[in-house]
N, C-alpha and C positions, 0 to 999 in steps of 0.2 A: 504495499499500500504505500502511497505517497504521502507527503506532508500536508494534511488538510488544515486550513486556517479556521475551520468551523468545528467547534468541539461537539461531542456526541450528544450532550443535553440538548443543544439548540438544533441539531439535525433532527433529533427524535421529536422535538416539539413541532417542527415544520412538518414532518412526515405525519404525525398524529392529526394536525390541523388541515393540512391541504394534500397529502398523499405523496407517494413515491416520486413522481416526475418533478413535483415542485421542490421536494428536498434536494434531488440530484441537480436540479437547475440551480438552486440557491447555493448549494455547495460550490458548484462550478463558478458562480458569480463572486463569491467570497474570495476563492482561490485566484481568481482573475483580477481581483482588486476592484470590481465594480461597485461593491458594496462592503462596508467593514462590519465585522461581527458586532461591534459596539453598537452601531446604527440599527442593525437588525435587532438587537436585544431590546432596544426602546419600544419596538412595535410588538414584539413577541409576547412580552410579559406585562400585560395590562390586567389580565384577571388574577394573576398569581405571580409570585416572584419566581426567579429561576431556581432558588434553593427550594422553595414549595414544590415546584414541578418535578425537581430531581427526586425529592423525597417520596412524593406520590408515585413516580414511576418506579422507583425501587421497591416500594410496597406492593405494587401490582405484580411484580416479577419474583417476589420472594419464594412462591411456590415452585419456580423452575430451577431454584439452586440445588 
């Protein structure tokens, strides 16, 4: 795998909200420098914080460990 500039939490949030194609396109845009991850986060986390989303995601997948 290459060095992605979009962390897995943000990628997962985009995937959950908009689907695989949007997540992949956004990853490409961040890697290409078209949008910064910081800017993206301003719009992704209006209903819950990034930390709250990460914790919720962790709880959802506890059964898979």
